[in-house]
N, C-alpha and C positions, 0 to 999 in steps of 0.2 A: 223724188223720195230720198236719194242719196244726199242731196243738198240739205234737206230738212234734217236728216239724221246727223249730218256733219255739224250743223249748227248746234244741235243738242249735245252731242257727245265729244266733239273735238274743239279744244280751245286753241284757236289759231290767231296769232297776233302779228300777222304780216310775214314773218320769216318762217320758211319751211324747215324746221329742225328735224333731227332724226326721229324724235318722239312723235312729231306731227306726221311724218311719213309713215311710221309704224301704225299710227292710229287710222290714217286713211286707208292703208293697205289692208288692215284687219277688218275695218268696216266693210269695204267693198267685197272682200273675200267671204265674209259671213253672209252678206246679202246674196252673193252669188251662190253659196251653198243652199240657202233657203229657197231661192227661186228655181234652181235646178232640181232640188228634191220635189218641189211643188209640181214642176213640169213632168217629172218622172211619174208622180202619182196620177196626174190627170191623163197622161198618154197611156200609161199601163192599163188604167181602167177602161179608156176608150178602145184600146187595142184588144183587150180581153172581150169586151162587150160586142165589138164589131167583127172580131176575128181577123183583124188586119195585122199581118206580120210586120209590115213596114212601120206602122205606128208603134208597135211593141218594141221593135229594134231601135227606133228613134228614142223611145222612153229610156232604154238602158244606156243610150248615148248620153242623155242628160244626166243620168246617174254617174257616168264616168266624168262628166263635166263638174259635178259636185265634188268628185275626188280631186280634180285639178284645182278647183277653188280652195280645197283644204290644203293642198300642197303649197299654194301661194300664201295662204294664211300662215302656215308653219314657216315658210320662207321669210315673211315679214317679221314674225315673232323672233326667229333666231337671228335675223340680220340686225334687229334692234337691240340685241344684247350689248352690254357695255364691254369694253376691252378687258381682257384678263391676262394672266401670266403667259398662257400658251398662245394667245392671239392679241398682241399688244396694239394692233391697228384695228381692232374690232372684228365684227363678223359680217360686215356689209355685203361682201361678195356672195354670201349665201343666197341673197335675193336673186343674183344672176343664175345661181344653180337651180333654184326653184323655177325660174322662168324657162330655163333650158329643159327641165323635166316636162313642163307643160307643152313646150314645142315638140318634144318627142311623142307626147300623147297625141298631138295633132297629126303628126306624121303616121303614127300607127293607125289612127282612125282613117286617114286618107287611104292607106294601103289596104286596110280591111274593106273599106267601101269599094275600092277598085276591084278587089277580088269578087265580092258578092255581086257587083254590077255586071261583071263579065259573065258570071254564072247565070244572071237573069237574062242576058242577051242570048246565051246558048239555050237556056231552058226558061222561057218566059213564064211568069206567074201572074195570076189574076190580081187586080188591085181593087181594094175596097174604095168605092167612090161615093159613099154615103155622106149626107150633110154633116153628121156628127164628126166623122173623120176629118172632113175639110175644115170645120170650125175649130177643132183642136189644133190643126196645123197652123191656121191663121193666128190663133192666140199665141202659139209657140213662137212664130216668127216675130210678132210684136214684142214679146218679152225678150227674145234674144237680141233684137235690134237695140232695145233699151240697155241691155247688159253690155253690148259692144260699145255703145255711146258713152256710158258712164265710166267704163274701164279705160277707154281711150282718153277721155277728158281728164280723169284723175291721174292716169299714168303720165300724161304730159305735164300736169300741174306739179307732180312730185318727182318727175324724172325717173319713172320706174319701168325698166324693160320687162319685168315680170308681168306687170299689169297690162302692158301693151300686147304681150303674148297672149294673155287671157282674153283681151279684146279681140284679137285675131281669131282665137278659138271660137268665141261667140259669133263672130262674123261668118266663119266657116259653117257653123251650125245653121245660121240664117239662110245662107245660100243653099245648103244641102236640103233643108226643109222646104224652101221655096221651089226647088226643082221637083221634089216629091209631089208638092201640091200641083205644079204645072202638069206633071205626068198624069195625075189623077183627073184633072180637068180635061186633058186631051183624051184620055181613055173614056171618060164619061160621055163626051159629046161626039167623038169620032170612032170610038172602038179600037183605036190604034194604041198599042202598048209600047211606049218609048221609055219606060221606067229604067231599063238597063243602060240605054244610051245616055240618058240624063245623069245617071249615077256615075258613069265613067267621067263625064265632063266635070261633075262636082268633085270627084276624087282628085282630078288633076289640079283643080283650084285649091283644094285643101292641102295637097302635097306641096304646092308652091308657097302657100301661106305658112305652112309649118317650116319649110326651109328658111324663109325670110325671118321668122320668129327665132329659129335656132341660131341663125347668123347674128342677129341683133343681141342675143343673150350670151353667146359664147365669146363674142369679140372682146368684151371688157375683161373676161377671164384670161384671155391670151395676151392682153396688153395692146389695146388699139391706139391709134394716133389720136392725140387730144383734139378737141374742137378748135377750129381756127379762131372763133370769137374769144375763147378762153385764153389762147396764146397771145392774141393781140392785147387783151386786157392786162395780162401779166407784163408784157413788154412796155405798155403805156405807163403802168404804175412805176416800174423800175426806172425807165428813162425820164420820168418827170422830175426826178431828183437831181439837183445840180451836182456835178462832179462825176456822174456815171456816164462813161463815154460810149459804151456798147454792151450788149448781152449776147450770150451764146450758150450752147450745150444745155438748153432747157429740156428737162425730163419730167414727165407727169406720171406719178404713181397713183393708180386708182384702186382704192381698197373698198369700193362700194359707194353708192350714192351718198354724197355729203361727207365722204372720207377721202380727201385728196391730199397728197403730199407732192411738192415740187422741189426740184433742185435746179440751179442754174449758175452760170458764171457771169459776173459783172466786171467789166473792164473799168479800172480806175486809174488816175494819174500816178505814175510811178514815183513822182516827187512829192506826193501828198503826205499829210500827217497820218500815220497808221492808226492812231487812236481815234481821230476824227472820222476817218473812213470807216473804221469798224463800227463806230456809233451810228453812222449813216446806214450801213448795211442792216444793223439791228432794227432801225426804224422802218426800213423797207420791208423786212420780213414781217414785222407786226402789221404794217398796212396791208400787205397781201392777205394775211389771215383775217383781218377785219372786213375787207372789201370783197374778197373772193372765197373766204371760208376754207382756205387751204393752209396746211403747214408748209413753211418754206425754209429751205437751206440754201444760202447764197455763198458762193466761193468768190473771193476777190482775186482778180487778175490784174496786177500792175503792168502798165504799158508805158513805154517812153513817149513823152509828149514834147520834150525840148529838143530832141535830136532831129534836125531837119533832114539829114541824110536817110535816117531810118524811115521817116514819113514818105519821102520821095520814092525810095526803093519799094516800099510796101505798095504804093499806088501803081508802080510799074509792074509789080508782080500780079496785082489784081487784074490789070489790063491784059497781061499775057495769059492768065487763066481763062479768059473769055474765048481764047482761040481753041481751048480744049473743050469747054462746056460752059454755056452762059450761066448756069445755075450754081456753079462752084463759088464758094465764099471761103475766106480765111480768117483766122484769129490767132491770138498769142504770137504775134510776129516779132522775131528778134534777129539781130545781126551779130555775128562773131567774126571779126576781121583778123586774118592771119597774114603771114608774109607771102604765101603762095596762093591762097584762095580765101573766099569768104563764105562762111556757112550762113544760109538763110533758114532759120528754124521757125516753123509755123505749122498750124493745124489746118487741114482742108475739110470742109463740110461737104460730104458727097451724098446726094439724095439716093434713096433706094431704087428709084426708077431710072437711073442713069444707064446708058447702054454699055458703058465700059466697066471692067472689073477694077477693083482697088489698085491692083498691080499695074494695069494699063494706064490708069489715071496718074499714078506716081511717075511712071516712065515718061508720059507725055509732058508732065509738068517739068520734069528734069530737062527735057529737050527744049522746052520753051525758055527756061531760065538760061540755058547755055547760049541760046540765040540772043538773049538780053545782055549777058556778060559771061564770057567763057570762064571767068574765075569764080562764078557762083556755083555753089553746091547746095542743093536743097535737102534739108533734114525734115522729113514730112511725117506727120501723124495723121492718119485718116480717121475723121469723125463721121458719124452717120446722122442724118437729119431725122430727129425723133418727132418732128412736127410737120404739118402739111405745108 
């Protein structure tokens, strides 16, 4: 159904633009609202007719799911707004906010289900095991499986954490309803009431799913590490241009899906023509935007390429750093030679997961350079690795 509606209402020409993302998100959210309201009506009618409290409660759960779909719809609508004076980088992160709200709803549902399930264990209640009640639950499971499938599929297609959170919500409902159905079948054929125990197990699953959904949606808001594939693509594009010796200090700023800005340093020959190098950097920035859809700002770092002593000492320093930590790398290496000592000026990239503090790293590097040459004094700037 979603594929058919997408062909009718969404004009997609290969590229997933912000407007296409907004259209897909809005379509899936509207379909979600309609299906959840329909399930609410069916379950509420069946619960009222059969006197089943479980089905009636599940009906209102579907009504809350319709509210979650509405939140997602508002999120896509607001995230799709154009940049303005107060938000020059657009409103894309609002999609992450809406996904986080949905994940909070999942957690609240899990907590409430855990509470009511414990009460049912302490004070067991009779379960309606009629054919109508079971048929309603089977229909609900089928619809929820479909909703989880299309939200997951479209969420992957357009890179939406909010839709993947909605998919997880539908999957949680599927598991919850399935367990209720199993409890009804067991009660019908054995007379054993396991409704409360099954409810606790489902609550644990829902709470875990809500935690994962919250983590996936809040991580971009806090500023997560960029994907390795994206980093490799950036480096490949930059290094493919003749005259670029190396790159470092890549930082990725995520302002929402399809709204990415990057900054990096590109090492260029210090004896090169400044105008030609500047023109090359401009071309690279445009290529990054065309191929990866990101705004790029590149800082040129001129390095010595003719001084054999500097190249030799740099290699020696890199080898000495391996005695401190294999993962340490350096850039912006310079030498300033004086009558009594030589300053080695460089930046060290220190990963976040290293076992030493920045002060300990600097102290050990100083000691290693003293072993290399007692006249060497390191002037170090500590950088952090912003990528995996």
